[in-house]
C-alpha positions in Angstrom: 0.0 0.0 0.0 2.8 2.3 0.9 4.5 1.7 -2.5 1.2 2.3 -4.3 0.8 5.6 -2.5 4.2 6.7 -3.4 3.6 5.7 -7.0 0.3 7.8 -7.1 2.1 10.8 -5.7 4.9 10.4 -8.3 2.4 10.2 -11.1 0.6 13.3 -9.9 3.8 15.3 -9.7 4.8 14.2 -13.2 1.3 15.3 -14.5 1.7 18.7 -12.7 5.2 19.1 -14.1 4.1 18.4 -17.7 1.1 20.7 -17.3 3.3 23.5 -16.0 5.6 23.1 -18.9 2.8 23.2 -21.4 1.3 26.3 -19.7 4.7 28.0 -19.7 5.3 27.2 -23.3 1.8 28.6 -24.2 2.5 31.8 -22.3 5.9 32.0 -24.0 4.3 31.7 -27.4 1.4 34.2 -26.8 2.9 36.7 -24.5 5.2 38.5 -27.0 2.4 38.8 -29.5 0.1 40.2 -26.8 2.8 42.6 -25.8 3.3 43.8 -29.4 -0.5 44.3 -29.7 -0.6 46.3 -26.5 2.4 48.3 -27.3 1.1 48.9 -30.8 -2.3 50.1 -29.5 -0.6 52.4 -27.0 1.7 53.9 -29.5 -1.0 55.2 -31.9 -2.1 58.8 -31.3 -5.3 59.4 -29.5 -6.7 61.1 -32.6 -6.1 57.9 -34.6 -9.7 56.9 -34.8 -11.8 55.6 -37.6 -14.4 58.3 -37.0 -11.9 61.1 -37.3 -13.0 63.2 -40.3 -9.5 64.3 -41.0 -8.5 60.6 -41.6 -11.2 59.9 -44.2 -9.7 57.5 -46.8 -10.6 58.2 -50.4 -9.1 56.2 -53.2 -10.1 53.8 -56.0 -11.1 51.1 -53.5 -12.9 53.6 -51.3 -14.6 56.1 -53.6 -17.0 58.7 -52.4 -20.6 57.8 -53.2 -21.7 61.5 -53.0 -20.2 64.9 -52.5 -19.1 65.6 -48.9 -20.8 68.5 -47.1 -18.2 70.8 -45.5 -17.6 74.5 -45.4 -15.3 75.8 -48.1 -13.0 78.9 -48.0 -10.8 80.3 -50.7 -7.1 80.9 -50.5 -5.8 82.9 -53.5 -9.0 82.0 -55.3 -8.6 78.2 -54.7 -11.2 76.5 -52.5 -10.2 74.3 -49.6 -12.0 72.9 -46.6 -12.2 75.5 -43.8 -10.6 72.8 -41.6 -7.2 73.3 -43.2 -7.3 77.1 -43.8 -5.3 78.1 -40.7 -2.6 75.3 -40.8 -2.2 75.7 -44.5 -1.8 79.5 -44.2 0.9 79.0 -41.5 2.6 76.3 -43.6 3.0 78.6 -46.6 3.8 81.7 -44.5 6.6 79.9 -42.7 7.9 78.5 -46.0 8.2 82.0 -47.3 9.8 83.2 -44.1 12.4 80.4 -44.5 13.2 81.7 -47.9 11.1 79.3 -49.9 7.9 80.9 -51.1 5.4 78.4 -52.6 2.3 78.4 -54.7 -1.0 76.7 -53.8 -1.7 75.1 -57.2 -4.8 73.1 -56.4 -7.2 72.4 -53.6 -10.8 71.2 -53.5 -12.2 69.7 -56.7 -15.7 68.6 -57.3 -16.4 65.2 -58.9 -17.3 66.9 -62.1 -14.0 68.9 -62.2 -12.0 65.8 -61.3 -13.6 64.1 -64.3 -12.5 67.0 -66.5 -8.9 66.8 -65.2 -8.9 63.0 -65.7 -10.1 63.3 -69.3 -7.7 66.1 -70.2 -4.7 64.0 -69.0 -6.0 61.0 -70.9 -6.5 63.0 -74.1 -3.0 64.5 -73.7 -1.5 61.0 -73.5 -3.4 59.9 -76.6 -2.2 63.0 -78.5 1.4 61.9 -77.6 0.9 58.6 -79.4 -0.3 56.3 -76.7 -3.0 53.7 -77.4 -6.3 53.8 -75.5 -5.2 51.3 -73.0 -1.8 52.9 -72.5 -3.2 56.3 -72.1 -5.8 55.1 -69.6 -3.2 53.2 -67.6 -0.8 56.2 -67.6 -3.6 58.6 -66.5 -4.7 56.3 -63.7 -1.1 56.2 -62.5 -1.1 59.9 -61.7 -4.7 60.9 -61.4 -7.5 59.4 -59.4 -10.7 58.5 -61.2 -13.7 60.7 -60.5 -15.1 60.0 -57.0 -11.8 58.5 -55.9 -9.8 61.7 -55.6 -9.1 63.0 -52.1 -9.1 66.5 -53.6 -12.9 66.1 -53.3 -12.5 66.1 -49.4 -11.1 69.6 -49.4 -8.3 68.2 -47.2 -5.8 67.7 -50.0 -3.7 70.4 -51.7 -1.0 70.6 -54.4 1.8 72.9 -53.2 4.8 73.6 -55.3 7.9 75.7 -54.4 8.2 78.8 -56.6 11.7 77.8 -57.4 10.2 75.1 -59.6 6.7 76.3 -60.4 7.7 79.8 -61.7 10.2 78.2 -64.1 8.4 75.1 -65.3 4.7 75.8 -64.3 4.2 72.1 -64.0 3.7 69.5 -61.3 6.6 67.1 -61.6 8.2 64.6 -59.1 11.6 66.0 -59.8 10.7 69.3 -58.1 11.9 67.6 -55.0 15.4 68.3 -56.1 14.7 72.0 -55.2 15.6 73.1 -51.7 12.2 74.7 -51.4 10.2 71.5 -52.1 12.5 69.6 -49.8 11.6 72.2 -47.1 7.9 71.7 -47.7 8.1 67.9 -47.6 10.2 67.9 -44.4 8.1 70.4 -42.5 4.6 69.5 -43.7 4.0 67.3 -40.6 4.5 70.3 -38.3 1.4 71.7 -39.7 -0.6 68.5 -39.9 0.1 67.5 -43.5 1.7 64.4 -45.0 3.2 63.8 -48.4 0.4 61.6 -49.6 2.0 59.7 -52.5 5.4 58.6 -51.5 8.5 57.2 -53.4 9.0 53.9 -51.6 7.8 50.7 -53.5 5.8 49.6 -50.5 4.1 53.0 -50.3 3.3 53.2 -54.0 1.9 49.6 -53.8 -0.5 50.6 -51.0 -1.7 53.9 -52.7 -1.7 52.7 -56.3 -0.4 56.2 -57.3 3.0 57.2 -58.5 5.2 59.4 -56.4 4.0 63.0 -56.2 6.4 65.5 -54.5 3.7 68.2 -54.4 0.5 66.5 -53.1 -0.1 67.1 -49.4 -2.9 65.8 -47.3 -4.1 67.2 -43.9 -4.5 64.5 -41.2 -3.7 66.5 -38.1 -0.4 67.1 -36.4 -0.3 64.0 -34.2 -1.2 61.7 -37.1 1.1 63.4 -39.6 4.1 63.1 -37.3 3.4 59.5 -36.5 2.8 58.5 -40.1 5.9 60.3 -41.3 8.1 58.8 -38.5 6.9 55.3 -39.3 6.9 55.8 -43.1 3.1 55.0 -43.4 0.7 55.9 -46.1 -2.9 56.8 -45.2 -3.9 53.3 -46.5 -1.5 51.6 -44.2 -2.4 53.9 -41.3 -6.1 53.3 -41.8 -5.5 49.5 -41.7 -3.5 49.9 -38.4 -6.4 51.8 -36.9 -8.9 49.1 -37.9 -6.6 46.3 -36.6 -6.3 48.2 -33.3 -10.1 48.3 -32.9 -10.4 44.6 -33.6 -7.9 43.7 -30.8 
């Protein structure tokens, strides 16, 4: 009887030991992931929320079904959302103070106007010898289809340093070779803007749009600085916010 008792105790200890090992292994497997999720959630700015109107995502996959209702104001004859009037004015004022005056080339566009811009670019490509398919692909590479342009939100602007604009009067990626455009790109987050269509392959894949050194989008200072620091496009940031809410 004594031996049987000792055997039962031994078996119980072995079971407990194995169970403890399994539990420890499970914790070891899940704890780092849980820590990453917790850390990730804690890192996002408080304003990183899916209901933040400054973070509305508009692109080919998320087109606007109808015109947005917001108050518009004009800056040098160009309409923008009243939301960005003050930070945009400071942005351009400070650029000039730094020795880099800039031109606000484009702001809010209605869906009808976006369609006009799209068609004009397409026809220009055709006139240069492209086939229908080639012209359409090239146009879609640089211009959002009507309803898919964030210019329709009033939160997106095209800003070009006068160093380039006054000489070439054209929106071109190589404008980033100018000190003035470099200043705009570097300091945009200080005023709540991000360079929307970036140069990196990962960024271009997420946006579906070629690099644009002149296109800035207002998302708020907190979000702009976070996105810039972590090299995130709005598409990638939007997905991070959704993932955070699911955890």
